C-alpha positions in Angstrom: 49.9 27.2 21.3 46.6 29.0 21.2 47.7 30.8 18.1 48.6 27.5 16.4 45.2 26.1 17.4 43.3 29.1 16.0 45.4 28.8 12.8 44.5 25.2 12.5 40.9 26.0 12.8 41.1 28.8 10.2 43.0 26.6 7.8 40.6 23.7 8.2 37.7 26.0 7.8 39.2 27.5 4.6 40.1 24.1 3.1 36.8 22.6 3.8 34.8 25.6 2.7 36.6 25.7 -0.6 36.0 22.0 -1.1 32.9 20.8 -2.8 31.2 19.4 0.3 28.3 21.7 -0.2 24.5 21.5 -0.2 24.0 22.8 -3.7 25.3 22.4 -7.3 24.8 25.5 -9.4 23.8 25.5 -13.1 26.8 24.9 -15.3 28.8 23.1 -12.5 29.9 19.4 -12.2 31.1 16.8 -9.7 34.0 14.7 -10.9 34.5 11.0 -10.1 38.3 11.4 -9.6 37.6 13.7 -6.6 34.8 11.6 -5.1 36.3 11.8 -1.6 36.1 15.6 -1.7 33.8 16.6 -4.5 30.2 15.8 -3.2 27.1 17.4 -1.9 26.1 17.2 1.8 22.9 18.1 3.4 22.9 21.2 5.8 22.6 19.0 8.9 25.3 16.6 7.5 23.1 13.6 7.7 23.2 12.8 4.0 25.9 13.0 1.3 25.5 12.8 -2.5 28.1 12.1 -5.1 30.1 9.3 -6.6 30.0 6.1 -4.6 32.6 3.4 -5.2 30.9 0.0 -5.8 33.9 -2.0 -7.0 37.2 -1.7 -8.7 36.9 1.3 -11.0 33.0 1.1 -10.8 31.0 4.0 -9.4 27.5 5.1 -9.0 25.9 8.5 -8.5 24.2 8.0 -5.1 22.9 9.4 -1.8 24.0 7.8 1.4 24.1 8.4 5.2 27.2 10.4 6.0 28.0 8.9 9.4 27.0 5.3 8.9 30.0 2.9 8.8 28.6 1.2 5.7 27.3 4.5 4.3 23.9 2.8 3.7 23.1 4.0 0.2 19.5 5.2 0.0 19.2 6.2 -3.7 21.1 5.6 -6.8 20.7 7.1 -10.3 22.5 4.5 -12.2 22.2 1.3 -10.2 22.3 -1.0 -13.2 24.7 1.1 -15.4 27.8 1.9 -13.3 30.4 4.4 -14.6 34.2 4.4 -14.9 36.5 5.8 -12.2 38.1 8.1 -14.7 36.5 11.2 -16.4 32.9 10.4 -15.3 31.0 13.4 -14.3 27.6 14.5 -13.0 26.7 17.9 -14.4 23.9 20.4 -14.1 24.0 21.6 -17.7 23.1 25.1 -18.8 19.8 23.8 -20.3 18.7 22.7 -16.8 19.3 19.0 -17.2 21.2 17.0 -14.6 23.3 14.5 -16.6 25.6 11.6 -15.6 28.3 10.8 -18.2 30.7 8.0 -18.5 34.5 8.1 -19.3 33.8 8.6 -23.1 31.3 11.4 -22.5 28.3 9.2 -23.3 25.2 9.9 -21.1 24.3 7.1 -18.7 21.5 8.8 -16.8 19.7 12.1 -16.8 16.9 13.8 -14.8 15.1 14.8 -18.1 14.7 18.4 -17.1 16.0 20.0 -20.2 14.4 23.3 -21.3 13.3 24.0 -17.7 14.2 26.9 -15.5 16.3 24.8 -13.2 18.9 26.9 -11.5 20.5 24.5 -8.9 20.6 21.0 -7.5 20.2 20.8 -3.7 20.5 18.0 -1.1 17.9 18.5 1.6 18.1 17.3 5.2 15.5 14.7 4.4 17.9 13.0 2.0 15.9 14.3 -1.0 18.0 15.5 -3.9 16.0 18.2 -5.7 16.3 20.4 -8.7 14.9 23.9 -8.1 14.0 26.8 -10.4 15.0 30.4 -9.6 11.8 30.9 -7.5 12.7 27.9 -5.3 10.0 25.6 -6.8 11.0 21.9 -7.0 11.1 20.7 -10.6 12.5 17.2 -10.0 13.3 15.2 -6.9 15.0 11.9 -6.1 12.1 11.0 -3.7 10.0 10.4 -6.8 12.5 7.9 -8.2 12.7 5.0 -5.8 15.5 2.4 -5.6 15.5 0.1 -2.6 15.0 2.5 0.3 12.2 4.6 1.7 13.2 7.6 4.0 10.9 9.4 6.4 8.3 11.6 4.6 9.2 9.9 1.2 5.9 8.4 -0.3 5.5 5.1 -1.9 2.6 5.5 -4.3 0.8 3.8 -7.2 3.1 2.6 -9.9 6.2 3.0 -7.7 8.4 0.1 -6.4 11.2 -0.5 -3.9 13.4 -3.0 -5.7 16.0 -5.0 -3.7 19.7 -5.1 -4.7 20.8 -8.3 -6.4 23.2 -9.2 -3.6 24.5 -8.0 -0.2 26.7 -5.0 -0.8 25.6 -4.6 -4.4 23.5 -1.9 -5.9 22.1 -3.5 -9.1 18.4 -4.3 -9.2 17.4 -7.7 -7.7 14.3 -9.9 -7.9 12.3 -8.6 -4.9 10.0 -5.6 -4.7 7.5 -3.7 -2.5 4.6 -2.2 -4.5 0.9 -1.6 -4.5 -0.9 -4.3 -6.5 -4.0 -3.6 -8.7 -6.3 -4.5 -5.7 -4.8 -1.6 -3.7 -2.8 -3.9 -1.3 0.8 -3.3 -0.5 2.7 -6.5 -1.3 6.1 -8.1 -1.5 6.8 -10.0 -4.7 9.5 -12.2 -6.1 10.0 -11.5 -9.8 12.7 -13.9 -10.9 13.9 -15.1 -14.3 11.4 -18.0 -14.4 8.5 -17.0 -12.2 6.7 -14.2 -10.4 5.2 -14.9 -7.0 3.6 -12.8 -4.2 4.6 -13.9 -0.7 3.6 -11.0 1.7 1.1 -10.5 3.2 0.6 -14.2 3.6 -1.1 -15.9 0.7 -2.7 -18.4 3.1 -5.2 -15.7 4.2 -7.5 -13.3 2.6 -7.2 -9.5 2.7 -9.3 -9.1 5.8 -7.5 -11.9 7.7 -4.2 -10.2 7.0 -5.5 -7.0 8.6 -5.7 -5.1 5.3 -8.4 -3.4 3.2 -8.6 -3.2 -0.6 -11.3 -0.6 -0.7 -9.0 2.4 -0.3 -7.7 3.2 -3.7 -5.4 6.1 -2.7 -2.4 3.8 -2.7 0.1 5.6 -0.5 2.5 4.4 2.1 4.7 6.6 4.3 7.4 6.2 7.0 7.2 9.0 9.5 10.0 10.4 11.7 8.8 8.5 14.7 9.3 5.1 13.1 5.7 4.5 12.2 5.1 3.0 8.7 1.5 3.5 7.5 -0.2 2.4 4.3 -3.6 3.2 2.8 -4.5 -0.5 2.8 -4.5 -0.5 6.6 -0.9 -1.6 7.4 0.3 0.2 10.5 3.6 -0.9 12.0 6.1 0.8 14.4 9.8 0.5 15.0 10.7 -1.2 18.3 12.5 2.0 19.3 9.5 4.2 18.3 10.2 7.9 18.8 11.6 11.0 17.1 15.2 12.2 16.8 16.4 8.8 15.4 17.6 8.4 11.9 15.8 5.6 10.1 15.3 3.9 6.8 13.0 1.3 5.4 14.9 -1.0 3.0 13.9 -3.8 0.6 16.9 -6.0 1.3 18.6 -8.4 -1.1 17.2 -11.5 0.7 13.5 -10.4 0.0 12.7 -9.1 3.5 11.5 -5.5 4.1 13.2 -4.1 7.1 13.2 -0.9 9.1 16.6 0.2 10.4 17.6 2.7 13.1 21.1 4.3 13.2 23.2 4.0 16.3 25.0 7.3 16.0 27.5 6.4 18.6 29.2 3.8 16.4 27.5 4.3 13.0 25.9 0.8 13.0 22.3 -0.1 12.0 19.8 -1.9 14.2 16.8 -3.8 12.8 13.7 -2.3 14.5 11.0 -4.0 12.4 10.9 -6.6 9.6 7.9 -7.8 7.5 8.9 -11.5 7.6 10.5 -13.3 10.5 10.9 -16.8 8.9 13.1 -16.2 5.8 11.9 -19.5 4.3 8.6 -17.7 3.7 10.3 -15.6 1.1 9.7 -17.0 -2.4 12.4 -17.9 -4.8 15.1 -18.0 -2.2 16.3 -21.5 -3.1 15.3 -21.4 -6.8 13.6 -24.0 -8.9 13.3 -27.4 -7.2 15.1 -26.1 -4.1 13.9 -26.6 -0.5 14.4 -24.0 2.3 14.6 -25.2 5.9 16.1 -24.4 9.3 18.4 -26.9 11.0 18.7 -24.7 13.0 20.3 -22.2 10.6 18.6 -21.4 7.3 19.9 -23.6 4.5 18.9 -24.6 1.0 18.7 -28.2 -0.1 18.2 -30.2 -3.3 15.6 -33.1 -3.2 16.6 -36.7 -4.0 17.7 -37.0 -7.7 18.6 -33.3 -8.0 21.8 -31.3 -7.7 22.6 -27.6 -7.7 22.3 -25.9 -11.1 25.1 -23.4 -10.2 27.2 -24.2 -7.1 27.7 -20.5 -6.5 24.1 -19.3 -6.8 21.1 -20.8 -5.1 18.7 -18.6 -7.1 19.4 -20.9 -10.0 18.0 -23.8 -7.9 18.4 -27.5 -8.6 18.4 -29.5 -11.7 17.4 -33.2 -12.1 20.0 -35.9 -12.6 17.5 -37.8 -14.9 15.4 -37.2 -18.0 11.7 -37.7 -18.4 9.4 -38.1 -21.3 5.7 -38.2 -21.9 6.3 -41.4 -23.8 7.2 -43.2 -20.6 4.2 -45.2 -19.2 3.0 -44.3 -15.7 4.2 -47.6 -14.3 7.8 -46.5 -14.9 7.5 -43.8 -12.3 7.8 -44.0 -8.5 7.3 -41.5 -5.7 9.6 -40.5 -2.9 8.1 -38.9 0.2 9.5 -35.6 1.4 7.9 -35.4 4.9 6.7 -32.0 6.2 7.6 -30.4 2.9 5.5 -28.1 0.7 6.0 -26.4 -2.7 3.9 -23.3 -3.0 1.9 -22.7 -6.2 1.9 -24.3 -9.7 -0.9 -26.7 -8.8 -2.2 -28.6 -11.8 -5.4 -29.4 -10.0 -7.0 -29.4 -6.6 -9.0 -32.3 -5.1 -10.7 -32.8 -1.8 -11.8 -35.0 -0.2 -9.6 -37.6 -1.9 -7.7 -40.7 -0.9 -3.9 -40.9 -1.2 -4.0 -43.6 -3.9 -6.5 -41.5 -6.0 -4.2 -38.4 -5.6 -1.2 -40.5 -6.8 -3.2 -41.7 -9.7 -4.2 -38.2 -10.6 -0.5 -37.2 -10.9 0.5 -40.4 -12.8 -2.2 -39.6 -15.5 -0.6 -36.3 -16.3 2.9 -36.5 -17.8 3.6 -32.8 -16.7 3.1 -33.7 -13.0 6.4 -33.6 -11.1 4.9 -34.7 -7.8 2.0 -34.0 -5.5 1.3 -32.5 -2.2 -1.0 -34.4 0.1 -2.4 -33.4 3.5 -4.6 -35.5 5.7 -6.2 -33.1 8.2 -9.7 -34.6 8.6 -10.1 -35.1 4.9 -7.5 -35.8 2.2 -6.4 -32.8 0.1 -4.4 -33.3 -3.1 -2.2 -30.8 -5.0 -0.6 -32.2 -8.2 2.4 -30.0 -9.1 3.4 -28.9 -12.6 6.6 -27.2 -11.3 8.5 -27.3 -8.0 9.1 -23.7 -6.7 9.2 -22.2 -3.3 10.0 -25.4 -1.4 9.7 -25.2 2.3 10.4 -27.8 5.0 9.0 -27.3 8.5 8.1 -29.6 11.4 4.9 -27.7 11.7 3.7 -28.4 8.2 0.8 -31.0 8.3 1.6 -32.8 5.0 4.2 -34.2 2.6 5.3 -33.8 -0.9 5.6 -36.9 -3.0 8.4 -36.4 -5.6 7.9 -38.2 -8.9 11.0 -40.0 -10.2 11.8 -42.6 -12.9 12.1 -46.1 -11.5 15.8 -46.3 -12.5 16.8 -43.4 -10.2 18.2 -45.0 -7.1 17.5 -42.5 -4.3 15.6 -42.4 -1.0 14.1 -39.7 1.1 17.1 -40.0 3.4 19.3 -38.6 0.6 17.7 -35.2 1.0 20.7 -33.3 2.3 21.9 -29.8 2.0 24.2 -29.2 -1.0 25.2 -25.9 0.6 24.1 -23.9 3.6 24.1 -20.3 4.7 23.1 -18.8 1.3 26.4 -16.9 1.3 27.1 -17.3 -2.4 25.4 -15.4 -5.2 25.6 -14.9 -8.9 26.9 -11.4 -8.4 30.5 -10.9 -7.5 31.2 -8.4 -4.8 34.1 -7.1 -6.9 32.7 -5.1 -9.8 35.0 -3.7 -12.5 34.0 -1.1 -15.1 36.5 -0.5 -18.0 40.2 -0.7 -17.4 41.9 -0.1 -14.1 44.9 1.5 -15.8 42.9 3.6 -18.3 45.4 6.3 -18.2 48.5 4.2 -17.6 48.5 4.8 -13.8 46.8 3.5 -10.7 43.5 5.4 -10.0 44.1 5.4 -6.2 45.6 8.6 -4.7 47.2 9.2 -1.4 44.9 9.4 1.5 45.6 12.4 3.8 44.6 11.4 7.3 44.7 15.0 8.6 42.0 16.0 6.1 39.6 14.0 8.1 40.6 15.9 11.2 40.0 19.2 9.3 36.6 17.9 8.2 35.7 17.0 11.7 36.6 20.5 13.0 34.7 22.1 10.2 31.7 20.0 11.0 31.7 21.3 14.5 32.1 24.9 13.5 29.4 24.7 10.8 27.1 22.9 13.2 27.6 25.7 15.7 27.2 28.7 13.4 24.5 27.7 10.8 22.6 24.6 11.8 19.7 26.6 13.3 19.2 28.7 10.2 19.4 25.7 7.8 17.0 23.7 10.0 14.2 26.1 9.8 14.8 26.9 6.1 15.0 23.3 4.9 12.4 21.9 7.3 9.9 24.2 5.7 10.7 23.0 2.2 11.7 19.4 2.8 8.4 17.7 2.1 6.3 18.4 -1.1 2.8 19.5 -0.4 1.3 16.5 -2.1 3.2 14.2 0.1 2.2 16.0 3.2 -1.5 15.9 2.3 -1.3 12.2 1.5 0.5 11.5 4.7 -2.0 13.5 6.8 -4.8 11.6 5.1 -3.6 8.3 6.6 -2.1 9.5 9.9 -4.2 12.3 11.3 -4.9 11.6 15.0 -8.3 11.4 16.6 -8.5 14.1 19.3 -10.7 15.3 22.1 -12.2 18.8 21.9 -13.5 21.0 24.7 -17.1 22.2 24.5 -15.7 25.8 24.5 -13.5 25.1 21.5 -16.5 23.8 19.5 -18.8 26.5 20.6 -16.3 29.1 19.3 -15.6 27.1 16.1 -19.3 27.1 15.3 -19.9 30.7 16.3 -22.3 29.4 19.1 -23.8 26.8 16.7 -25.0 29.5 14.3 -24.9 27.8 10.8 -27.0 24.6 10.8 -26.2 22.2 8.0 -28.8 19.6 8.7 -30.8 17.8 11.3 -31.6 14.1 11.9 -32.8 11.7 14.4 -29.5 11.7 16.3 -29.0 15.4 16.4 -28.2 18.6 14.5 -25.1 19.3 12.4 -23.3 22.7 12.3 -20.6 24.2 10.3 -17.4 25.1 12.2 -13.9 26.4 11.6 -11.1 25.2 13.9 -8.1 27.3 15.0 -6.0 25.8 12.2 -8.6 27.0 9.7 -9.9 23.5 9.0 -13.6 23.5 8.1 -15.5 20.8 10.0 -19.0 19.6 10.6 -20.0 19.4 14.3 -22.8 17.2 15.4 -24.6 17.7 18.7 -26.0 14.4 19.8 -29.3 14.0 21.5 -30.6 11.2 23.6 -27.2 9.7 24.4 -27.2 8.1 27.9 -23.6 6.7 28.2 -21.3 7.9 30.8 -18.2 9.8 29.8 -15.8 6.8 29.8 -18.1 4.6 27.9 -18.8 7.3 25.3 -15.0 7.9 24.9 -14.3 4.2 24.4 -17.0 3.9 21.7 -16.3 7.0 19.7 -12.5 6.1 19.8 -13.3 3.0 17.8 -15.4 5.0 15.3 -12.6 7.6 15.1 -10.1 4.9 14.0 -12.3 3.9 11.1 -10.8 5.3 7.9 -12.1 4.8 4.4 -12.4 7.1 1.4 -16.1 6.5 1.2 -16.8 7.2 4.9 -17.0 10.6 6.4 -13.9 10.9 8.6 -14.4 11.7 12.3 -11.7 14.0 13.6 -12.7 13.9 17.3 -15.4 14.4 19.9 -16.4 16.3 23.0 -17.8 14.9 26.2 -18.4 17.4 29.0 -21.2 17.1 31.4 -24.4 16.5 29.3 -22.7 17.7 26.1 -21.9 15.0 23.5 -20.5 16.2 20.2 -18.8 14.6 17.3 -16.4 16.5 14.9 -16.4 15.3 11.3 -14.7 16.3 8.1 -16.7 18.9 6.1 -18.1 17.5 2.8 -18.7 20.3 0.3 -21.6 19.2 -1.9 -24.1 18.4 0.8 -26.2 15.2 0.7 -27.4 13.0 -2.2 -31.1 13.8 -1.6 -30.5 17.4 -2.7 -29.6 16.2 -6.1 -32.1 13.3 -6.5 -35.3 14.7 -5.2 -35.2 18.5 -5.1 -37.4 19.6 -8.1 -36.3 23.2 -7.7 -32.7 22.3 -8.5 -32.9 20.6 -11.9 -29.6 22.3 -12.7 -28.0 20.2 -10.0 -29.1 16.9 -11.6 -26.5 14.1 -11.6 -25.2 12.5 -14.7 -25.2 8.8 -15.2 -21.5 8.2 -14.4 -21.8 10.3 -11.3 -24.7 8.2 -10.1 -22.9 4.9 -10.8 -19.8 6.2 -9.0 -22.0 7.2 -6.0 -23.7 3.8 -5.9 -20.3 2.0 -6.1 -18.7 4.3 -3.5 -21.6 3.8 -1.1 -21.3 0.0 -1.5 -17.6 0.1 -0.8 -18.1 2.1 2.3 -20.7 -0.2 3.7 -18.6 -3.3 2.7 -15.7 -1.8 4.7 -17.9 -1.4 7.8 -19.5 -4.9 7.5 -16.4 -6.9 6.5 -13.2 -5.1 7.5 -14.1 -3.4 10.7 -15.5 -5.0 13.8 -18.6 -7.1 12.9 -21.0 -5.0 14.9 -20.4 -1.8 12.9 -23.9 -1.6 11.3 -25.2 1.8 10.1 -28.9 1.2 10.6 -30.0 4.3 8.8 -28.8 4.2 5.2 -30.7 6.8 3.1 -29.7 9.6 0.6 -29.6 12.2 3.4 -26.7 10.2 5.0 -24.7 10.0 1.8 -22.7 13.1 1.4 -20.9 14.2 -1.8 -17.5 15.7 -2.2 -16.4 18.4 -4.6 -15.8 15.6 -7.2 -19.1 14.0 -6.4 -17.6 11.0 -4.6 -19.8 9.4 -2.0 -19.1 9.5 1.7 -21.4 7.8 4.2 -22.2 9.9 7.3 -23.5 8.9 10.7 -22.0 5.4 10.5 -21.4 3.8 13.9 -24.0 5.9 15.7 -26.0 2.7 16.3 -23.0 1.7 18.5 -23.7 4.8 20.6 -27.3 3.7 21.3 -28.2 1.5 24.2 -28.2 -2.2 23.5 -29.9 -5.0 25.4 -28.1 -8.3 26.0 -25.2 -9.6 24.0 -26.8 -9.6 20.6 -28.2 -6.8 18.5 -31.7 -6.5 19.9 -31.9 -2.7 20.0 -34.0 -1.1 22.7 -35.7 1.0 20.0 -36.3 0.9 16.3 -33.7 2.8 14.3 -33.9 4.1 10.8 -36.2 6.0 8.5 -39.6 4.8 7.2 -39.3 3.5 3.7 -35.7 2.4 4.1 -36.2 0.0 7.0 -35.9 -3.7 6.6 -38.8 -6.0 7.6 -36.9 -7.4 10.6 -37.2 -4.1 12.4 -41.0 -4.5 12.6 -40.8 -8.2 13.3 -38.5 -7.5 16.3 -35.8 -9.9 15.0 -32.1 -9.6 15.9 -30.5 -7.0 13.8 -27.7 -8.0 11.4 -25.8 -6.2 8.6 -28.5 -7.3 6.2 -30.6 -4.3 7.4 -28.1 -2.0 5.7 -28.2 -4.2 2.6 -32.0 -3.7 2.4 -31.7 0.1 2.9 -29.0 0.2 0.2 -31.3 -1.6 -2.2 -33.9 1.2 -1.7 -31.2 3.9 -2.2 -29.9 2.1 -5.3 -33.4 2.2 -6.9 -33.7 5.9 -6.0 -30.3 6.7 -7.7 -31.6 5.0 -10.9 -35.1 6.6 -10.8 -34.4 9.9 -9.3 -37.5 9.6 -7.1 -38.5 8.6 -3.6 -39.6 5.0 -4.1 -42.6 5.1 -1.8 -43.9 8.4 -3.1 -43.4 7.1 -6.7 -45.5 4.0 -6.0 -48.5 6.1 -4.8 -48.6 8.5 -7.8 -51.6 8.6 -10.1 -53.9 7.1 -7.5 -52.1 3.7 -7.8 -50.9 2.5 -4.5 -48.8 -0.6 -3.9 -46.2 -1.8 -1.5 -42.5 -2.6 -2.1 -43.2 -6.3 -2.8 -45.7 -5.4 -5.5 -43.2 -3.0 -7.1 -40.4 -5.7 -7.0 -42.8 -8.2 -8.6 -43.5 -5.7 -11.5 -39.8 -5.1 -12.1 -39.1 -8.8 -12.1 -41.8 -9.3 -14.8 -40.1 -6.7 -16.9 -36.8 -8.6 -16.8 -38.4 -12.0 -17.3 -40.4 -10.8 -20.3 -37.4 -9.3 -22.0 -39.2 -5.9 -22.3 -36.1 -3.9 -21.6 -37.6 -0.9 -23.3 -40.0 -0.8 -20.4 -37.2 0.5 -18.2 -38.0 3.9 -19.7 -40.6 4.1 -16.9 -37.9 3.4 -14.3 -34.8 5.5 -15.2 -34.8 9.1 -14.2 -36.2 11.2 -17.1 -33.7 14.0 -16.4 -31.0 11.7 -17.8 -32.7 11.8 -21.3 -31.6 8.3 -22.1 -27.9 9.1 -21.6 -27.1 6.0 -19.5 -25.0 2.9 -19.6 -27.8 0.3 -20.2 -25.8 -2.7 -18.8 -24.9 -0.8 -15.6 -28.5 0.4 -15.2 -29.8 -3.1 -15.6 -27.2 -4.4 -13.1 -28.1 -1.8 -10.5 -31.9 -2.6 -10.7 -31.2 -6.3 -10.5 -28.9 -5.8 -7.5 -31.5 -3.6 -5.8 -34.2 -6.3 -6.2 -31.9 -8.9 -4.6 -31.3 -6.5 -1.7 -35.0 -6.1 -1.1 -35.7 -9.7 -0.5 -38.0 -10.1 2.5 -36.0 -13.1 3.7 -32.7 -11.6 4.8 -30.7 -14.7 4.2 -31.5 -14.3 0.5 -30.0 -10.8 0.3 -26.4 -10.5 -0.9 -23.6 -9.2 1.3 -22.2 -5.8 0.6 -18.9 -7.4 -0.4 -20.8 -9.4 -3.1 -22.5 -6.2 -4.2 -19.2 -4.4 -4.6 -17.9 -7.2 -6.8 -21.0 -7.2 -8.9 -20.9 -3.4 -9.5 -17.1 -3.4 -10.2 -17.7 -6.1 -12.8 -19.5 -3.6 -15.0 -17.5 -0.5 -13.8 -15.1 -0.7 -16.8 -17.8 -1.0 -19.4 -18.3 1.6 -22.1 -19.6 4.7 -20.5 -21.6 5.7 -23.6 -25.3 4.8 -23.6 -26.1 1.5 -25.4 -29.2 3.1 -26.8 -31.4 6.1 -26.3 -34.4 5.6 -24.0 
């Protein structure tokens, strides 16, 4: 008996080892569709499989899927819109290094475009990433860079990439919904249908800040980590309901337009939804098509309004069509309106009017032959939305208005005729049965006998291989599973704020040996942590908080993350010691480049100056408008604007005003903060402090970026002394007189006229507006960012030589 059992194990090991369920495909080898049940790649830990996946009758894709999921859960497909035949199709790693998928007639359907490279093998990693490697083990191509509808842990979603939904449940073809980074750096969901494109997440009823996002971080990267946390550079931070490691997860753009996170129940192979972007499916655009209305009663259903019927009884995405004809030759009196209570159609407004009466709104629609109806809300004042098209209909008892549908008088309908033509959204325009070519291509049935005992052999092999090699594979592939660029991008948005001991920081700075700078709040030292990360360590002086209060406040600052703000990595609070640990910024502070006469070789070019001005504005706008309202810097000056290796601006010392003692509930600081020359008048007048003090200081810095000089020292040169108001008056006279050539006396002579004139003029005008004595007349930092960005894309070459 024991001998038979051992023989069974050996036989199964031999059979399965000789089969093509392997992790690699060598150069010159192929996988064949006829043997798709045996001829495939499998990751070392058996989590993922890669090979031919049957989509329908005689229709196959080259895909990656979860091995042990009951529905397989395809996570990547090479040919999702060009399926291949079940006979003679192959995926081959050719001798020229190209991975090519060919159909029954040998024609290429898809390829990795890696010809003439040193690719030696294809390999399926434990992460689910299919990679092509050269002889040295370097990754030349990876499936992680070619997204379909699913994001796996450590797989980045970046600028220009999209997750695109399948067209239907169980299908693989590209659908109409996508997750992507928009031009404003926000991660969005969009419906891109045959007739319209429409963004529906985050909510279009709120602005960026109200949705908890930021559009000032242009890195555009989103990553799902292995604990179920999905982070994005626009501030999105969500977690799976079963947050924790050792759970297999995926983030999928589903066919119904909802982005969902799934966790695998390994006991039965089923998937559990652990997070979804949208709870109410009627908030998804395009779900009921043109003229269709989505509602819950209590299950989701699509309806056609009175006078309309389904365009295609099997496909709600085609919406509803009218049972009548209209013409612009019809006089307005031949039209009537049917009220659809608590119903709205999003977008396609011909106009907007408020306050307005109901009759005036109706008249506005009748006067436009393109108007198909109007939305009207009476919430204090009347609001009117005449509609040119009816898309994204939504009926809800919570909606405070109605849509009034315009119909010809001869159409005999009423609001009560609004009934569901079909419910459940179970039908679609894609059949679940897909056929490619002929089933009997070779005159015989393509199906072969299934050998049940092979599954037993495979199970035994799985246990043996798991026992003998999983440890080795784990360490090998764990090391190479995530590209360095992805790791860096992920670390950038997910590094955790930590608490250091005083001893750690004392050792890191070699007993505070190398001083980088000193300011009113303390001295800054260069340090190197145990992981070789270079940091800047600031020893604070005159901080009176207790340990718990200090911890609570610096924790808030540590969670602030923006590309134009110096990142705080952590802090130390022991006894009387209060230290802050920041990222190290290589090129020191802006003042070294603007004012140091001994370093003319370090002078900044015009585009560097404009970029620094814009970056500083973005950082302040983030603090003022996207963080908590009280985050005011209070000491904006060139010494607190640090420059990276690429001369990008990073504001330092932000939030330290929060660490100062405050009196009362407002912002009446117990002592004046800031630096002479950069301080707003309200400091001296003992007025409550608002974000406009930073706007004033920014105006001074902006002038200094243009002039290359300290403003106050410049105004006292040649025996001529004036104050800032006199200087502003002189500059205003220059603009009002049109004597633009007089700007020669303003712009830094080291630039030798190599400037963008429109940008320089805009910067001076902005700085003047920032220096208004009455703070209510100063712009907000958000407005300043928009003004600078308006001239950011202008020709970088100088308009003329000064």
